[in-house]
C-alpha positions as CSV (number, residue, x, y, z in Angstrom):
1,M,218.7,-5.7,-75.7
2,H,218.9,-8.2,-72.9
3,P,218.2,-11.8,-74.1
4,T,215.4,-12.2,-71.6
5,L,213.7,-9.0,-72.9
6,Q,214.2,-10.3,-76.5
7,Q,212.4,-13.6,-75.6
8,I,209.6,-11.7,-73.9
9,K,209.3,-9.4,-76.9
10,E,208.9,-12.3,-79.3
11,T,206.2,-14.0,-77.1
12,M,204.2,-10.8,-76.4
13,P,201.7,-11.3,-79.3
14,M,200.9,-14.7,-77.8
15,F,200.5,-13.2,-74.3
16,Q,198.2,-10.5,-75.7
17,S,195.9,-13.1,-77.3
18,T,195.3,-14.8,-73.9
19,Y,193.6,-11.8,-72.3
20,P,189.8,-12.1,-72.2
21,E,189.4,-8.4,-72.7
22,D,191.1,-5.9,-75.1
23,A,194.6,-5.3,-73.9
24,C,197.6,-3.1,-74.8
25,L,201.1,-4.5,-73.9
26,L,204.3,-2.5,-73.3
27,L,207.8,-3.7,-72.7
28,G,210.4,-1.3,-71.4
29,N,214.2,-1.5,-70.6
30,T,216.1,0.0,-67.8
31,E,216.5,3.3,-69.6
32,G,212.7,3.7,-69.4
33,E,212.3,3.2,-73.2
34,Y,209.7,1.2,-75.1
35,V,211.4,-1.8,-76.7
36,Q,208.0,-3.3,-77.7
37,Y,204.5,-1.9,-78.0
38,L,201.4,-3.8,-79.0
39,P,198.2,-1.7,-79.1
40,G,194.8,-3.3,-78.5
41,K,191.8,-3.2,-80.8
42,T,190.4,-0.2,-78.9
43,I,193.2,0.6,-76.4
44,D,196.0,2.5,-78.0
45,I,198.1,5.0,-75.9
46,K,200.3,5.7,-79.0
47,G,203.4,4.2,-77.6
48,E,206.5,4.4,-79.8
49,I,209.4,2.0,-79.7
50,G,212.6,3.9,-78.5
51,K,210.6,6.6,-76.9
52,K,210.8,7.1,-73.1
53,F,207.7,6.8,-71.1
54,P,206.7,9.5,-68.6
55,D,208.0,9.5,-65.1
56,S,204.5,9.5,-63.7
57,V,203.4,6.1,-65.2
58,P,203.5,2.9,-63.2
59,S,206.2,1.4,-65.5
60,F,208.7,4.1,-64.6
61,K,207.9,3.7,-60.8
62,T,208.3,-0.1,-61.1
63,L,211.7,0.3,-62.7
64,K,212.8,2.4,-59.8
65,D,211.6,0.3,-56.9
66,G,211.2,-3.1,-58.5
67,K,207.7,-3.6,-57.2
68,P,204.7,-5.0,-59.2
69,R,201.7,-2.7,-59.5
70,R,198.0,-3.1,-60.2
71,E,196.0,0.1,-60.6
72,E,192.4,0.7,-61.7
73,N,191.9,3.9,-63.6
74,G,189.0,5.8,-65.0
75,P,188.6,7.3,-68.5
76,E,190.3,10.6,-67.5
77,N,193.8,9.5,-68.8
78,F,193.0,8.0,-72.2
79,G,189.3,8.3,-72.6
80,F,188.4,4.8,-71.4
81,P,188.5,2.9,-68.1
82,Y,191.3,0.4,-67.8
83,I,193.4,-1.7,-65.4
84,S,197.1,-1.2,-65.4
85,I,199.3,-4.2,-64.4
86,T,203.0,-3.6,-64.2
87,Q,205.5,-6.4,-63.6
88,P,209.3,-6.0,-63.1
89,I,211.6,-8.3,-65.0
90,F,214.7,-9.6,-63.2
91,D,217.9,-11.4,-64.2
92,G,218.8,-12.8,-60.8
93,N,218.6,-9.9,-58.4
94,E,219.1,-7.3,-61.1
95,I,216.1,-5.6,-62.7
96,I,216.4,-5.5,-66.5
97,G,213.1,-4.2,-67.6
98,V,209.4,-3.9,-67.1
99,L,206.3,-5.4,-68.7
100,S,203.0,-3.5,-68.5
101,A,199.5,-4.4,-69.6
102,L,196.6,-2.0,-70.0
103,I,193.4,-4.0,-70.0
104,S,190.1,-2.6,-71.0
105,H,187.8,-2.1,-68.0
106,Q,184.8,-0.9,-70.0
107,K,182.6,-3.9,-69.5
108,V,183.3,-4.1,-65.8
109,A,182.8,-0.4,-65.4
110,T,179.5,-0.7,-67.2
111,L,178.5,-3.6,-65.1
112,R,179.4,-1.7,-61.9
113,S,177.5,1.3,-63.0
114,S,174.5,-0.8,-64.0
115,A,174.6,-2.6,-60.6
116,T,174.8,0.8,-58.8
117,E,171.8,2.2,-60.8
118,L,169.9,-1.1,-60.2
119,A,170.6,-0.9,-56.4
120,S,169.5,2.7,-56.4
121,A,166.3,2.0,-58.3
122,V,165.5,-1.0,-56.0
123,Q,166.0,1.1,-52.9
124,K,163.6,3.8,-54.3
125,M,161.0,1.1,-55.2
126,S,161.5,-0.6,-51.8
127,A,160.9,2.8,-50.1
128,M,157.7,3.3,-52.1
129,T,156.5,-0.2,-51.4
130,E,157.1,0.4,-47.6
131,E,155.0,3.6,-47.8
132,M,152.3,1.7,-49.6
133,T,152.4,-1.1,-47.0
134,D,152.2,1.5,-44.2
135,A,149.2,3.2,-46.0
136,S,147.5,-0.2,-46.4
137,S,148.1,-1.1,-42.8
138,D,146.5,2.3,-41.8
139,V,143.5,1.5,-44.1
140,S,143.2,-1.9,-42.3
141,T,143.2,-0.2,-38.9
142,R,140.6,2.4,-40.0
143,L,138.4,-0.4,-41.5
144,Q,138.5,-2.3,-38.2
145,Q,137.5,0.9,-36.4
146,L,134.7,1.5,-38.9
147,S,133.5,-2.1,-38.5
148,E,133.4,-1.7,-34.7
149,Q,131.5,1.6,-35.0
150,S,129.0,0.2,-37.4
151,E,128.5,-2.8,-35.1
152,A,127.8,-0.5,-32.2
153,I,125.3,1.5,-34.3
154,K,123.6,-1.8,-35.3
155,Q,123.3,-2.6,-31.6
156,D,121.9,0.8,-30.9
157,V,119.3,0.3,-33.7
158,A,118.4,-3.0,-32.1
159,S,117.9,-1.3,-28.8
160,I,115.7,1.3,-30.4
161,G,113.7,-1.5,-32.0
162,T,113.1,-3.0,-28.5
163,I,112.0,0.4,-27.2
164,L,109.6,0.8,-30.2
165,S,108.1,-2.6,-29.4
166,L,107.3,-1.3,-25.9
167,V,105.9,1.9,-27.3
168,K,103.7,-0.1,-29.7
169,E,102.5,-2.3,-26.9
170,V,101.7,0.8,-24.8
171,A,99.9,2.3,-27.8
172,V,97.8,-0.8,-28.1
173,Q,97.0,-0.8,-24.4
174,S,96.2,2.9,-24.6
175,N,93.9,2.4,-27.5
176,I,92.1,-0.3,-25.5
177,L,91.8,1.9,-22.5
178,G,90.5,4.7,-24.8
179,I,87.8,2.4,-26.2
180,N,86.8,1.3,-22.7
181,A,86.7,4.9,-21.5
182,A,84.5,5.8,-24.5
183,I,82.1,3.0,-23.6
184,E,82.0,4.1,-20.0
185,A,81.5,7.7,-21.1
186,A,78.5,6.7,-23.3
187,R,77.0,4.9,-20.3
188,S,77.3,7.9,-18.2
189,G,75.3,10.1,-20.6
190,E,75.5,13.8,-20.1
191,H,77.9,13.4,-17.1
192,G,80.4,11.5,-19.1
193,R,80.7,13.8,-22.1
194,G,83.9,15.4,-20.9
195,F,85.4,12.1,-20.2
196,S,84.4,11.0,-23.7
197,V,86.5,13.8,-25.2
198,V,89.5,12.7,-23.2
199,A,88.9,9.1,-24.2
200,N,88.9,10.1,-27.9
201,E,92.1,12.0,-27.5
202,I,93.7,9.0,-25.9
203,R,92.6,6.8,-28.8
204,K,94.0,9.3,-31.3
205,M,97.3,9.5,-29.5
206,A,97.5,5.8,-29.3
207,D,96.7,5.5,-33.0
208,N,99.3,8.2,-33.9
209,S,101.9,6.5,-31.7
210,S,101.2,3.2,-33.4
211,K,101.5,4.7,-36.9
212,R,104.7,6.6,-36.0
213,T,106.1,3.4,-34.5
214,V,105.5,1.5,-37.7
215,E,107.2,4.3,-39.8
216,I,110.2,4.4,-37.4
217,E,110.5,0.6,-37.6
218,K,110.6,0.9,-41.4
219,Q,113.3,3.5,-41.2
220,L,115.3,1.5,-38.7
221,D,115.0,-1.5,-41.0
222,V,116.4,0.5,-43.9
223,I,119.3,1.7,-41.6
224,K,119.9,-1.9,-40.5
225,K,120.1,-3.1,-44.1
226,A,122.4,-0.2,-45.0
227,I,124.7,-1.1,-42.1
228,D,124.7,-4.7,-43.1
229,Q,125.7,-3.7,-46.6
230,M,128.4,-1.4,-45.3
231,N,129.8,-4.2,-43.1
232,E,129.9,-6.6,-46.0
233,S,131.7,-4.0,-48.1
234,T,134.1,-3.3,-45.3
235,S,134.8,-7.0,-44.9
236,Q,135.5,-7.3,-48.6
237,I,137.8,-4.2,-48.5
238,A,139.6,-5.6,-45.4
239,A,140.2,-8.9,-47.2
240,F,141.5,-7.2,-50.2
241,T,143.8,-5.0,-48.0
242,Q,145.2,-8.1,-46.3
243,E,145.9,-9.7,-49.7
244,H,147.5,-6.4,-50.8
245,N,149.7,-6.4,-47.6
246,A,150.8,-9.9,-48.3
247,S,151.6,-9.0,-51.9
248,M,153.6,-6.0,-50.7
249,Q,155.6,-8.2,-48.3
250,E,156.4,-10.6,-51.2
251,L,157.4,-7.6,-53.3
252,N,159.7,-6.3,-50.6
253,A,161.3,-9.8,-50.3
254,T,161.8,-9.7,-54.1
255,Y,163.4,-6.2,-53.9
256,E,165.7,-7.5,-51.2
257,R,166.9,-10.4,-53.4
258,I,167.4,-8.0,-56.3
259,N,169.3,-5.6,-54.1
260,K,171.5,-8.4,-52.9
261,T,172.2,-9.4,-56.5
262,A,173.1,-5.8,-57.4
263,D,175.4,-5.7,-54.4
264,D,177.0,-9.0,-55.4
265,L,177.5,-7.6,-58.9
266,S,179.1,-4.5,-57.5
267,K,181.5,-6.6,-55.4
268,I,182.4,-8.8,-58.3
269,S,183.0,-5.9,-60.6
270,A,185.3,-4.4,-57.9
271,L,187.6,-7.4,-58.0
């Protein structure tokens, strides 16, 4: 064995202890044979000293071209995700061996998977929040339209009240005219009898108009109060909707921060 390989072999346990994650170390010679193999606590590819490693592994390729390699691998090879780092060993310009490390990538893979799932969940929640915000905005628009329509109805009710006041005034005047006509009919005696009938009908019509006007005014007052209550409820709902929209905007901002964090975690785990 080359002296340099012997020195590396003796110091490999110390190298292995410096890795923050579980690691498996392999040392090979120019014949493509294992001259030292240190399995990790969980990583063990069953390497045997004196046995040749397969032509497809990075160690063999590095022996052939003298180039260092770093590869990230999934669990399909050995049942666990890992990072393979292969470094050629030179004596001057001559390659004399290769040192490889298989480092557990489980924690990073779990972190990456969790970050991906988190980002996916945040995107779904963000989409739902946007839909809720759109729906809330639509409610606000409809409430505004309802408020405008109720205000128009309120103005119509006020106009009807004005008309009723005129009708009541006309009824009073008609009643007075009816009374005067009845008095004149009584003075006319037999000749004013027909006129007396007309005067009584005028008084009845005036009295009925006055009574109906009072009833209509009462109904209009009920409608006006109902509209006022509706406007108050609409205003309260509109205020709540505005607060809801503000909360949704804050929630969206929070989702964006979480999504950025998840994206940062994904980038870090890819290093």
